[in-house]
KOLMARDO-88434 format. One record per atom (N, C-alpha, C): x, z, y. Coordinates in steps of 0.02 Angstrom, whole numbers, padded with zeros to 5 digits, always signed. Atoms other than C-alpha are relative to their C-alpha. Layout:
N
XZY
...
! end
This chain:
243
+00055+00058+00022
+14789+04830-03687
+00044-00018-00060
-00028+00020+00058
+14832+04752-03872
+00007-00071+00014
+00009+00069+00005
+14900+04570-03872
-00036-00027-00022
+00044+00033+00025
+14785+04453-03901
+00029-00057-00053
-00019+00045+00054
+14791+04348-04054
-00016-00061+00013
+00002+00073-00014
+14808+04147-04042
-00008-00031-00074
+00003+00059+00051
+14743+04028-04181
-00026-00047+00018
+00030+00049-00036
+14724+03866-04162
-00001-00055-00066
+00017+00041+00057
+14668+03712-04287
+00069-00056-00005
-00049+00041+00002
+14778+03603-04346
+00015-00042-00080
+00021+00019+00034
+14764+03462-04475
+00051-00061-00041
-00041+00037+00024
+14922+03363-04511
+00081+00016+00018
-00065-00024-00015
+15107+03378-04502
+00021+00009+00076
-00021-00005-00059
+15148+03323-04334
-00043+00040+00052
+00036-00028-00026
+15018+03408-04257
+00004+00083-00005
-00033-00049+00034
+15062+03563-04360
+00057+00020+00045
-00074+00002-00025
+15240+03562-04307
-00032+00020+00075
+00012-00003-00064
+15182+03547-04118
-00023+00088-00002
+00029-00065-00017
+15078+03701-04127
+00021+00053-00033
-00043-00043+00022
+15195+03802-04233
+00047+00032+00043
-00047-00003-00063
+15322+03766-04101
-00008+00047+00059
+00045-00066-00055
+15211+03859-03968
-00004+00069-00024
+00011-00050+00016
+15195+03996-04060
-00064+00033-00028
+00060-00042+00023
+15024+04041-04113
+00003+00041-00069
+00006-00032+00047
+14983+04163-04223
-00030-00014-00080
+00052-00007+00062
+14864+04105-04337
-00022-00094-00006
+00033+00081-00014
+14838+03897-04392
-00040-00026-00034
+00061-00008+00044
+14665+03869-04464
+00027-00087-00029
+00025+00075+00027
+14655+03698-04578
-00082-00002-00001
+00075-00005+00000
+14472+03687-04527
-00029-00024-00040
+00065+00060+00036
+14330+03603-04622
-00028-00044+00039
+00020+00030-00065
+14310+03548-04443
+00028-00088+00004
-00057+00072+00009
+14446+03394-04491
-00057-00051-00037
+00057+00043+00009
+14278+03329-04569
-00028-00040+00056
+00029+00026-00065
+14215+03270-04401
+00052-00037+00035
-00053+00016-00050
+14374+03249-04303
+00070-00030-00024
-00042+00062+00014
+14500+03166-04408
-00029-00039-00074
+00024+00050+00068
+14372+03088-04564
-00056-00035+00024
+00069+00038-00026
+14227+03038-04461
-00055+00019-00040
+00065-00042+00038
+14102+03139-04561
-00050+00020+00072
+00027-00019-00064
+13966+03187-04469
-00017+00088+00013
+00003-00077-00004
+13959+03382-04519
+00064+00021-00062
-00045-00038+00050
+14081+03491-04619
-00035+00009-00076
+00006-00006+00064
+13962+03477-04768
+00013-00054-00042
-00035+00069+00044
+14039+03304-04827
+00069+00004-00028
-00070-00005+00023
+14217+03360-04838
+00006+00024-00070
-00027+00000+00081
+14294+03369-05019
+00055+00065-00014
-00069-00026+00012
+14402+03504-05094
+00064-00024+00013
-00072+00028+00018
+14537+03377-05139
+00019-00015+00101
-00025+00018-00051
+14532+03303-04947
+00016+00064+00056
-00026-00064-00045
+14543+03494-04885
+00081+00012-00037
-00077-00030+00017
+14700+03529-05009
+00052-00046+00026
-00044+00049-00017
+14765+03352-04939
+00021+00022+00062
+00000-00013-00062
+14761+03399-04757
+00052+00059+00015
-00040-00074-00011
+14825+03584-04789
+00072-00013-00029
-00058+00025+00004
+14976+03511-04879
+00041-00015+00061
-00027+00055-00067
+15021+03398-04737
+00020+00073+00056
-00027-00060-00054
+15014+03556-04621
+00040+00038-00018
-00058-00048+00014
+15113+03671-04715
+00067-00032+00001
-00061+00040-00001
+15258+03560-04720
+00019-00004+00075
-00020+00012-00060
+15261+03558-04535
-00009+00084+00060
+00034-00057-00022
+15227+03755-04511
+00068+00037-00032
-00056-00046+00009
+15402+03877-04492
-00013+00075+00000
+00000-00075-00029
+15328+04028-04406
-00061+00045-00010
+00054-00028-00003
+15138+04046-04398
-00047+00015-00073
+00043-00013+00078
+15021+04110-04542
-00041-00064-00002
+00052+00066+00000
+14916+03967-04605
-00064+00004-00031
+00066-00005+00024
+14747+03975-04664
-00057-00053-00030
+00034+00056+00025
+14655+03854-04783
-00085+00017-00003
+00070-00018+00005
+14459+03835-04769
-00020-00032-00054
+00015+00023+00086
+14393+03820-04936
-00092-00022+00040
+00057+00026-00021
+14250+03696-04900
-00063+00008-00039
+00062-00024+00011
+14063+03693-04939
-00009-00030-00087
-00004+00012+00059
+14041+03720-05132
+00053+00006-00053
-00073+00000+00030
+14211+03764-05164
+00008+00074-00030
+00001-00076+00023
+14160+03964-05188
-00058+00027-00021
+00058-00025+00041
+13999+03966-05273
-00018+00050-00034
-00020-00070+00054
+14056+04110-05410
+00053-00002+00020
-00065-00003-00003
+14180+04209-05405
+00060-00011-00050
-00053+00061+00060
+14263+04094-05556
+00034-00045+00051
-00019+00085-00032
+14267+03939-05453
+00040+00025+00061
-00028-00017-00056
+14308+04049-05286
+00062+00013-00013
-00066-00032+00020
+14462+04122-05380
+00044-00081-00002
-00055+00076+00020
+14531+03935-05448
-00004-00033+00044
-00030+00045-00075
+14515+03850-05295
+00025+00031+00047
-00054-00037-00050
+14587+03984-05184
+00071-00009-00023
-00061+00017+00046
+14728+03968-05300
+00034-00063+00000
-00028+00062-00014
+14732+03788-05272
+00023+00002+00073
-00024-00019-00099
+14753+03823-05064
+00058+00029-00019
-00052-00051-00023
+14887+03937-05107
+00059-00051-00001
-00040+00049+00015
+14984+03801-05194
+00013-00051+00037
-00013+00043-00059
+14984+03697-05039
+00053+00032+00028
-00049-00031-00031
+15096+03836-04968
-00036+00037+00079
+00041-00049-00045
+14949+03924-04862
-00005+00060-00010
-00037-00072+00011
+14965+04106-04836
-00071+00024-00012
+00071-00027+00015
+14758+04143-04840
-00051-00048-00011
+00027+00042-00015
+14600+04072-04852
-00064+00010+00031
+00069-00033-00035
+14425+04077-04765
-00055-00027-00030
+00066+00017+00014
+14261+04075-04812
-00067+00014+00010
+00053-00020-00039
+14095+04074-04743
-00066+00046-00025
+00050-00060+00032
+13961+04222-04752
+00028+00063-00025
+00006-00075+00030
+13932+04395-04818
+00002-00034-00083
+00007+00008+00063
+13984+04357-05003
+00042+00052-00034
-00050-00036+00026
+14044+04503-05070
+00034+00011-00058
-00040+00009+00074
+14080+04472-05252
+00046-00058+00012
-00028+00038-00007
+14169+04332-05197
+00068+00030+00041
-00056-00036-00050
+14276+04436-05058
+00029+00046-00061
-00015-00039+00034
+14293+04562-05198
+00068-00025-00050
-00016+00029+00046
+14361+04443-05322
+00075-00032+00023
-00057+00036-00035
+14486+04356-05218
+00044+00067+00032
-00035-00049-00039
+14558+04523-05138
+00027+00013-00064
-00023-00045+00061
+14573+04612-05310
+00063-00054-00014
-00046+00045+00050
+14682+04450-05378
+00069-00008+00074
-00037+00015-00041
+14797+04461-05205
+00002-00050+00044
+00009+00060-00046
+14733+04331-05107
-00036+00030+00072
+00019-00020-00077
+14722+04351-04905
-00060-00035+00029
+00049+00041-00016
+14541+04327-04850
-00010-00013+00066
+00028+00001-00048
+14469+04270-04700
-00069-00004+00019
+00084+00006+00008
+14282+04303-04655
-00012-00058+00067
+00041+00048-00071
+14159+04207-04533
-00078+00018-00015
+00069-00017-00022
+14010+04264-04462
-00024-00034+00069
+00029+00037-00066
+13875+04183-04330
-00022-00048-00025
+00031+00057+00028
+13851+04021-04345
+00047-00023-00055
-00037+00022+00070
+13903+03965-04516
-00020-00083-00008
+00002+00060+00018
+13921+03774-04515
+00001-00038-00058
-00013+00047+00055
+13940+03721-04682
-00095+00025-00025
+00078+00005+00033
+13742+03778-04704
-00029+00036+00060
+00043+00011-00035
+13677+03788-04544
-00039-00078+00022
+00058+00069+00006
+13530+03654-04508
+00012-00018+00069
+00008+00001-00069
+13534+03674-04314
+00065+00037+00028
-00065-00040-00037
+13703+03729-04216
-00036+00029+00061
+00040-00069-00054
+13627+03882-04091
+00046+00049-00014
-00022-00077-00010
+13693+04037-04044
-00049+00035-00056
+00034-00053+00020
+13669+04176-04156
+00008+00069+00005
-00005-00068-00011
+13617+04361-04168
-00024-00003+00078
+00019-00003-00035
+13536+04334-04021
-00060+00074+00034
+00054-00061-00017
+13390+04467-04034
+00020+00040-00047
-00025-00064+00022
+13408+04645-04097
+00012-00004-00099
+00017+00000+00076
+13356+04614-04299
+00068-00050-00014
-00047+00044+00036
+13487+04464-04335
+00081+00038+00034
-00079-00051-00037
+13635+04561-04212
+00007+00031-00042
-00016-00051+00042
+13620+04709-04319
+00021-00029-00071
-00028+00021+00080
+13631+04611-04483
+00074-00016+00005
-00070+00049+00002
+13787+04512-04432
+00050+00070+00025
-00050-00042+00002
+13860+04678-04366
-00002+00036-00068
+00001-00041+00053
+13820+04783-04524
+00056-00063-00049
-00045+00050+00046
+13894+04617-04629
+00080+00015+00013
-00065+00001-00018
+14048+04625-04528
+00022+00077-00017
-00041-00059+00025
+14080+04819-04570
-00005+00007-00060
-00022+00001+00084
+14058+04787-04759
+00043-00039-00003
-00056+00041+00003
+14168+04648-04745
+00073+00049+00013
-00054-00032-00027
+14281+04756-04659
+00021+00059-00063
-00016-00032+00048
+14282+04887-04789
+00031-00027-00060
-00024+00031+00060
+14314+04767-04924
+00067-00030+00009
-00080-00008-00010
+14481+04736-04851
+00016-00064+00034
-00024+00067-00014
+14475+04558-04770
+00059+00003+00074
-00085-00007-00046
+14631+04517-04655
-00026-00026+00076
+00005+00042-00092
+14539+04416-04489
-00091+00008-00030
+00077+00013-00011
+14340+04394-04465
-00018-00050+00061
+00003+00039-00052
+14308+04244-04359
-00074+00008+00015
+00085+00005-00029
+14136+04267-04252
+00008-00057+00031
+00013+00061-00035
+14074+04106-04194
-00089-00008+00023
+00045+00026-00055
+13941+04060-04063
-00059+00075+00002
+00037-00068-00006
+13865+04258-04040
+00012+00020+00059
+00000-00031-00064
+13831+04339-03884
+00056+00048+00019
-00057-00054-00005
+14006+04433-03806
-00043+00076-00013
+00010-00068+00030
+13911+04589-03825
-00009+00004-00054
-00013-00012+00077
+13881+04574-04001
+00083-00001-00015
-00084+00006+00031
+14073+04525-04029
+00028+00078+00016
-00031-00060-00024
+14121+04659-03925
-00036+00062-00046
+00033-00054+00050
+14009+04780-04033
+00042-00002-00067
-00028+00009+00084
+14088+04715-04207
+00076+00018+00012
-00092-00011-00001
+14259+04723-04131
+00023+00068+00009
-00023-00106-00016
+14260+04920-04086
-00012+00018-00058
+00043-00034+00039
+14149+04955-04238
+00067-00010-00069
-00020+00039+00071
+14283+04866-04373
+00090+00024-00001
-00085+00005+00005
+14484+04881-04405
+00015-00068-00005
-00030+00082+00006
+14490+04705-04458
-00003-00050+00089
-00016+00017-00075
+14554+04605-04302
-00068-00064-00004
+00029+00080-00001
+14423+04467-04243
+00004-00053+00027
-00025+00065-00027
+14440+04290-04184
-00073-00030+00017
+00066+00035-00014
+14316+04220-04087
-00012-00065+00024
+00009+00070-00039
+14250+04046-04032
-00070+00018+00019
+00070-00027-00067
+14096+04056-03905
+00001+00056-00030
+00017-00063+00014
+14106+04237-03962
+00013+00062+00084
-00033-00055-00073
+14166+04299-03756
+00065+00028-00026
-00065-00005-00008
+14313+04378-03710
+00037+00085-00045
-00035-00050+00030
+14324+04540-03809
+00012-00003-00066
-00003-00011+00045
+14361+04503-03964
+00078+00000-00013
-00093-00012+00012
+14548+04524-04045
+00049-00056+00008
-00026+00039-00025
+14591+04354-04017
-00049-00069+00008
+00059+00066-00021
+14521+04160-03992
+00044-00043-00044
-00012+00052+00024
+14514+04021-04087
-00041-00083+00022
+00039+00053-00024
+14466+03834-04038
+00030-00065-00035
-00012+00068+00028
+14480+03651-04110
+00051-00051+00025
-00069+00052-00044
+14652+03565-04061
-00036-00067+00032
+00027+00043-00056
+14553+03414-04037
-00047-00016+00036
+00049-00025-00079
+14420+03482-03920
+00048-00007+00054
-00035-00022-00072
+14548+03541-03801
+00061-00044+00020
-00028+00046-00017
+14642+03411-03799
-00029-00082+00008
+00046+00077-00029
+14508+03268-03750
+00000-00053-00058
-00006+00032+00061
+14530+03192-03938
-00050-00002-00037
+00055-00003+00042
+14351+03228-04003
-00055-00012+00063
+00041+00005-00032
+14195+03192-03923
-00070+00070+00004
+00037-00066+00004
+14126+03379-03946
+00010+00031+00084
+00016-00037-00093
+14059+03447-03764
-00016+00070-00011
+00050-00065-00005
+13998+03622-03820
+00032+00036+00070
-00004-00036-00052
+14006+03750-03690
+00034+00055-00017
-00054-00042+00024
+14131+03860-03785
+00073-00053+00008
-00062+00043+00013
+14252+03703-03762
+00039-00010+00076
-00041+00023-00066
+14385+03685-03615
+00054-00043-00016
-00034+00050+00012
+14478+03553-03607
+00072+00013+00030
-00045-00027-00043
+14664+03568-03566
+00053-00068-00010
-00030+00076-00040
+14721+03384-03573
-00063-00056-00027
+00045+00058+00004
+14652+03203-03604
+00060-00061-00045
-00044+00046+00043
+14763+03126-03763
-00032-00046-00015
+00031+00058+00017
+14625+03004-03791
+00035-00064+00054
-00017+00048-00052
+14666+02912-03620
+00079-00007+00003
-00064+00022-00004
+14853+02932-03650
+00013-00058-00075
+00004+00050+00059
+14821+02835-03808
-00003-00061+00020
+00048+00066-00024
+14711+02709-03742
+00054-00043+00040
-00042+00022-00041
+14845+02682-03603
+00063-00033-00047
-00078+00020+00032
+15002+02667-03727
-00027-00084-00036
-00002+00051+00047
+14914+02541-03845
-00021-00056+00041
+00003+00048-00039
+14847+02435-03695
+00058-00012+00042
-00063+00032-00020
+15013+02425-03625
+00045-00049-00043
-00019+00016+00058
+15075+02374-03789
-00031-00082-00015
+00053+00070-00008
+14933+02243-03803
+00020-00067+00059
-00004+00043-00067
+14988+02173-03633
+00068-00036-00001
-00066+00022+00003
+15171+02167-03658
+00007-00064-00066
-00018+00051+00061
+15148+02079-03829
-00024-00079+00031
+00016+00074-00022
+15027+01943-03751
+00038-00036+00046
-00022+00017-00055
+15133+01929-03604
+00081-00040-00028
-00079+00018+00011
+15301+01891-03692
+00036+00049+00019
-00046-00064-00025
+15370+02065-03638
+00035+00026-00057
-00017-00067+00060
+15386+02158-03807
+00008-00075-00060
-00054-00030-00004
+15508+02135-03893
+00046-00044+00053
-00068+00045-00022
+15651+02086-03775
+00057+00019-00025
-00065-00006+00043
+15826+02096-03806
+00016+00077-00017
-00015-00069+00018
+15839+02280-03792
-00042+00025-00053
+00033-00004+00047
+15713+02301-03918
-00005-00061-00078
-00014+00037+00078
+15776+02163-04054
+00068+00017-00023
-00063+00007+00012
+15922+02147-04144
+00034-00068-00008
! end
């Protein structure tokens, strides 16, 4: 059995440093930072400048993992703009760029110019009106499978499959050479990714595909509450914490 690939998001220096030290294969600076870091309602609101800013912060904290810059909406509308903006991502120190959907001309241009590309099929948050499972019927499932095969032939490096039936993800994974990374796509992908803030309880998202592995929100709340109480009661700063 092949080793499962591990991908995790990170959006700043301290979390990137931790995730890197754990030893994940890939760190995705995802446009999901729009919601979990910047407070936007969806990924459609985040700008290229904001994505580049956070990608720079992440790469400063990474020593081992491969980093992936997530190209935001409107940053790869044409091959020319895609190449220009992908090169901006590479100046931040990231190793690959990710784009959503089957865009053969964009993919060809980036790969031809030596840029490693991560594809993304299934639920596409940048263009989706409603977040729901994709590829449930035969027609839409075959379309996703066909696009995955075509992207595989183009030479992408990874393929993220988001919110599709596990059986479809299994078919895709078995049909292409490109490693697949699932998020809400079952266990048969080559690897898995989740949003860091979702698994540590630092976001409000409660999707079916999310498993909570911690509750950082409560830890932060407790620390700030204790600090507040110590200050109000005159317990901080004490002699130990004064010069």
